[in-house]
Residue frames relative to the residue before (quaternion, step in Angstrom):
aa qw qx qy qz dx dy dz
X 1.0000 0.0000 0.0000 0.0000 0.00 0.00 0.00
X 0.3649 -0.7390 0.5287 0.2029 3.66 -0.79 1.01
X 0.2447 -0.7957 0.5433 0.1089 3.56 -0.68 1.14
X 0.6502 0.5143 -0.3128 0.4635 3.53 1.23 -0.08
X 0.4883 -0.6343 0.4910 0.3438 3.60 -1.05 0.64
X 0.4913 -0.6355 0.4995 0.3245 3.55 -1.07 0.70
X 0.6395 -0.5521 0.3381 0.4147 3.68 -0.90 0.76
X 0.6573 0.5426 -0.3265 0.4086 3.68 0.79 -0.89
X 0.6549 0.5009 -0.2803 0.4915 3.51 1.16 -0.99
X 0.6315 0.5305 -0.3376 0.4537 3.65 0.99 -0.74
X 0.6362 0.5321 -0.3139 0.4622 3.55 0.97 -0.86
X 0.6343 0.5382 -0.3025 0.4653 3.59 1.03 -0.95
X 0.6646 0.4862 -0.3076 0.4768 3.58 0.83 -1.01
X 0.6468 0.5148 -0.3352 0.4520 3.69 0.85 -0.84
X 0.6510 0.5226 -0.3053 0.4581 3.62 0.90 -0.90
X 0.6871 0.4796 -0.2930 0.4605 3.57 0.87 -0.98
X 0.6267 0.5433 -0.3227 0.4561 3.57 1.06 -0.76
X 0.6538 0.4982 -0.3009 0.4836 3.57 0.99 -0.88
X 0.6561 0.5035 -0.3329 0.4530 3.59 0.82 -0.79
X 0.6353 0.5219 -0.3266 0.4662 3.53 1.00 -0.79
X 0.6520 0.4902 -0.3241 0.4792 3.62 0.92 -0.74
X 0.6472 0.4989 -0.3473 0.4600 3.66 0.93 -0.72
X 0.6180 0.5365 -0.3464 0.4585 3.62 1.05 -0.69
X 0.6328 0.5549 -0.3067 0.4444 3.51 1.09 -0.80
X 0.6627 0.4783 -0.3023 0.4905 3.48 1.08 -0.97
X 0.6356 0.5276 -0.3355 0.4528 3.65 0.93 -0.75
X 0.6366 0.5123 -0.3139 0.4835 3.58 1.04 -0.81
X 0.6560 0.5013 -0.3269 0.4598 3.66 0.93 -0.83
X 0.6295 0.5301 -0.3219 0.4680 3.62 1.04 -0.90
X 0.6811 0.4951 -0.3085 0.4426 3.57 0.91 -0.97
X 0.6170 0.5110 -0.3370 0.4945 3.64 1.11 -0.68
X 0.6620 0.4921 -0.3497 0.4443 3.64 0.84 -0.63
X 0.6218 0.5332 -0.3125 0.4810 3.55 1.10 -0.89
X 0.6973 0.4854 -0.2762 0.4493 3.52 0.82 -1.07
X 0.6187 0.5418 -0.3473 0.4506 3.62 1.07 -0.64
X 0.7062 0.4598 -0.2912 0.4528 3.60 0.76 -0.82
X 0.6470 0.5103 -0.2983 0.4816 3.52 1.16 -0.82
X 0.6601 0.4754 -0.3245 0.4827 3.59 0.98 -0.70
X 0.6418 0.5427 -0.3340 0.4268 3.55 0.95 -0.72
X 0.7097 0.4540 -0.2547 0.4747 3.53 0.86 -1.09
X 0.6193 0.5629 -0.3293 0.4372 3.56 1.18 -0.55
X 0.6386 0.5166 -0.3165 0.4745 3.61 1.19 -0.18
X 0.8981 -0.0033 -0.0174 0.4395 3.53 -0.57 1.18
X 0.5882 -0.5616 0.4460 0.3737 3.47 -1.27 -0.27
X 0.2519 -0.7907 0.5520 0.0817 3.57 -1.06 0.91
X 0.1138 -0.7472 0.6451 0.1119 3.59 -1.32 0.32
X 0.5174 -0.5872 0.5183 0.3448 3.49 -1.41 0.37
X 0.1691 -0.7945 0.5755 0.0952 3.58 -0.54 1.12
X 0.7939 -0.0677 0.0339 0.6033 3.58 1.16 -0.46
X 0.0235 0.7738 -0.6316 0.0432 3.45 -1.06 0.99
X 0.0408 -0.7929 0.6065 -0.0426 3.54 -0.80 1.16
X 0.1702 0.7295 -0.6505 0.1250 3.55 -0.89 1.06
X 0.7995 -0.1800 0.0017 0.5730 3.50 0.24 1.43
X 0.7588 0.0232 -0.0388 0.6498 3.57 1.24 -0.52
X 0.5887 -0.5335 0.4591 0.3975 3.55 -1.25 0.08
X 0.0449 -0.8228 0.5653 -0.0375 3.52 -0.47 1.28
X 0.2876 0.8108 -0.4899 0.1410 3.66 1.19 0.20
X 0.6614 0.5308 -0.3525 0.3956 3.62 0.92 -0.67
X 0.5104 0.6277 -0.4319 0.3987 3.54 1.30 -0.19
X 0.7369 0.4100 -0.2048 0.4970 3.61 1.14 -0.56
X 0.3325 0.7432 -0.5075 0.2822 3.59 1.22 0.30
X 0.8190 0.2497 -0.2151 0.4697 3.47 -0.94 1.09
X 0.5811 0.5494 -0.3891 0.4573 3.56 1.31 -0.17
X 0.0886 -0.7321 0.6716 0.0715 3.53 -1.26 0.70
X 0.2193 -0.7832 0.5776 0.0699 3.50 -1.22 0.70
X 0.1312 -0.7333 0.6642 0.0618 3.55 -1.09 0.91
X 0.1587 -0.7643 0.6217 0.0637 3.52 -1.09 0.93
X 0.1560 -0.8433 0.5105 0.0626 3.64 0.01 1.28
X 0.6814 -0.5085 0.3505 0.3929 3.60 -1.23 0.50
X 0.7234 0.4484 -0.2564 0.4582 3.63 0.99 -0.84
X 0.5609 -0.6529 0.3442 0.3751 3.61 1.19 0.63
X 0.4348 0.6221 -0.4986 0.4188 3.48 1.19 0.86
X 0.1016 -0.7617 0.6370 0.0614 3.58 -0.91 0.96
X 0.1498 -0.7870 0.5974 0.0353 3.50 -1.03 0.92
X 0.1254 -0.7675 0.6279 0.0313 3.50 -0.72 1.17
X 0.0199 0.8108 -0.5842 0.0295 3.54 -0.84 1.02
X 0.0295 0.7498 -0.6607 0.0186 3.48 -1.26 0.68
X 0.7838 -0.0132 -0.0976 0.6132 3.56 -0.77 1.24
X 0.8029 -0.2687 0.2299 0.4799 3.61 -0.85 -1.01
X 0.6125 0.5565 -0.3589 0.4317 3.59 1.23 0.01
X 0.0793 -0.7787 0.6216 0.0307 3.52 -1.17 0.81
X 0.1299 -0.7579 0.6351 0.0736 3.50 -1.21 0.76
X 0.2691 -0.7691 0.5634 0.1366 3.42 -0.86 1.09
X 0.0089 0.7869 -0.6154 0.0453 3.52 -0.88 1.05
X 0.4164 -0.6848 0.5193 0.2966 3.57 -1.20 -0.36
X 0.0563 -0.7687 0.6331 0.0712 3.47 -1.35 0.31
X 0.0283 0.7823 -0.6210 0.0393 3.53 -1.15 0.61
X 0.2844 -0.7273 0.6000 0.1736 3.59 -1.29 0.38
X 0.0024 0.7513 -0.6595 0.0251 3.50 -1.34 0.55
X 0.3285 -0.6777 0.6135 0.2375 3.47 -1.38 0.47
X 0.2590 -0.7954 0.5166 0.1826 3.61 -0.40 1.02
X 0.7268 -0.4730 0.3259 0.3765 3.53 -1.36 0.37
X 0.6749 0.4856 -0.2643 0.4887 3.55 1.24 -0.61
X 0.6113 -0.5777 0.3480 0.4140 3.65 1.20 0.16
X 0.5457 0.6029 -0.4280 0.3944 3.66 1.11 -0.03
X 0.3183 -0.6637 0.6223 0.2662 3.52 -1.27 0.46
X 0.1578 -0.8030 0.5713 0.0621 3.58 -0.83 0.93
X 0.1883 -0.7250 0.6513 0.1212 3.51 -1.25 0.65
X 0.1758 -0.7774 0.5989 0.0778 3.55 -0.69 1.15
X 0.0658 -0.7934 0.6051 0.0131 3.54 -0.84 1.02
X 0.0701 0.7773 -0.6239 0.0403 3.68 -0.97 0.67
X 0.0004 -0.8046 0.5868 -0.0916 3.52 -0.73 1.31
X 0.6630 -0.5079 0.3218 0.4460 3.67 1.10 0.48
X 0.6740 -0.5543 0.3721 0.3162 3.46 -1.45 -0.22
X 0.6148 0.5776 -0.3698 0.3893 3.59 1.25 0.03
X 0.4639 -0.7097 0.4798 0.2257 3.49 -0.97 1.00
X 0.6111 -0.1479 -0.7702 -0.1071 1.49 -2.22 1.12
X 0.4395 0.7307 -0.4493 0.2664 3.62 1.23 -0.13
X 0.5973 0.5853 -0.3769 0.3983 3.58 1.13 -0.63
X 0.5573 0.5998 -0.3965 0.4152 3.62 1.17 -0.36
X 0.6704 0.5101 -0.2995 0.4479 3.61 1.15 -0.40
X 0.4911 0.6711 -0.4054 0.3796 3.59 1.39 -0.23
X 0.4390 0.6735 -0.4865 0.3420 3.64 0.02 1.24
X 0.4206 -0.6039 0.5886 0.3345 3.49 -1.40 -0.02
X 0.1702 -0.8160 0.5523 -0.0100 3.52 -0.19 1.55
X 0.3255 -0.7072 0.5948 0.2005 3.56 -1.06 0.85
X 0.3329 -0.7407 0.5351 0.2328 3.47 -0.73 0.99
X 0.2415 -0.7979 0.5471 0.0750 3.62 -0.67 1.28
X 0.7913 -0.0805 0.1162 0.5948 3.55 0.98 -0.97
X 0.0504 -0.7840 0.6187 -0.0039 3.53 -1.09 0.79
X 0.0780 0.7269 -0.6804 0.0500 3.46 -1.08 0.88
X 0.7069 -0.4640 0.3247 0.4238 3.61 -1.24 0.17
X 0.7801 0.3276 -0.1862 0.4995 3.60 1.17 -0.49
X 0.8024 0.2133 -0.0868 0.5506 3.55 1.23 -0.27
X 0.0395 -0.7668 0.6383 0.0557 3.57 -1.12 0.72
X 0.1493 -0.7747 0.6089 0.0815 3.60 -0.75 1.01
X 0.0629 -0.8028 0.5919 -0.0348 3.51 -0.93 1.03
X 0.0799 -0.7855 0.6109 0.0572 3.62 -1.16 0.53
X 0.0820 -0.7702 0.6310 0.0436 3.46 -1.25 0.63
X 0.2641 -0.7467 0.5936 0.1425 3.51 -0.88 0.98
X 0.4000 -0.7283 0.5094 0.2239 3.63 -0.61 1.18
X 0.4718 -0.6962 0.4685 0.2706 3.54 -0.87 0.98
X 0.6929 0.5286 -0.2960 0.3909 3.62 0.90 -0.81
X 0.8333 0.1423 -0.0265 0.5335 3.56 0.81 -1.10
X 0.5057 -0.6935 0.4026 0.3181 3.60 1.17 -0.07
X 0.3807 0.7167 -0.4900 0.3181 3.53 1.30 0.21
X 0.3367 -0.7305 0.5606 0.1968 3.56 -1.23 0.58
X 0.1863 -0.7621 0.6137 0.0884 3.54 -0.74 1.11
X 0.1519 -0.8044 0.5700 0.0706 3.55 -1.09 0.76
X 0.0731 -0.7786 0.6229 -0.0195 3.58 -0.90 0.98
X 0.0282 -0.7756 0.6304 -0.0116 3.53 -0.83 1.13
X 0.1101 -0.7694 0.6270 0.0528 3.55 -0.73 1.12
X 0.1079 -0.7593 0.6393 0.0552 3.53 -1.10 0.88
X 0.4456 -0.6624 0.5295 0.2868 3.53 -1.09 0.90
X 0.3796 -0.7050 0.5532 0.2299 3.55 -1.09 0.85
X 0.2154 -0.7925 0.5606 0.1067 3.55 -0.74 1.04
């Protein structure tokens, strides 16, 4: 009686194991995406901190943000609203990214980036973006308004 697996059976077991691991990775990525989407979809948000070479948080005072299910983001200040977009993606390096786009008018144009999700809770989302030109790291912290 042969106690060893035939080579073809060994290859089949290895392929099935790898496929299972990839499914687990996909499921983890989907859960991370769903977590940030679910979190931002809850309530109204504000910029608690924005750093781009210097602290520019005050540029966003009075702005509120809504992140709707249809990937529409709405930034409002006083009676003015700007419609933008938002989306999430799991990048090839394992990071979850949040893409924001609010057009070309300041200060909202400063948010137009592919932000890496660093930390998420029900009340706070911490994001970072490494600038392509000079390698500086920008930081954006969104807090849910209660």
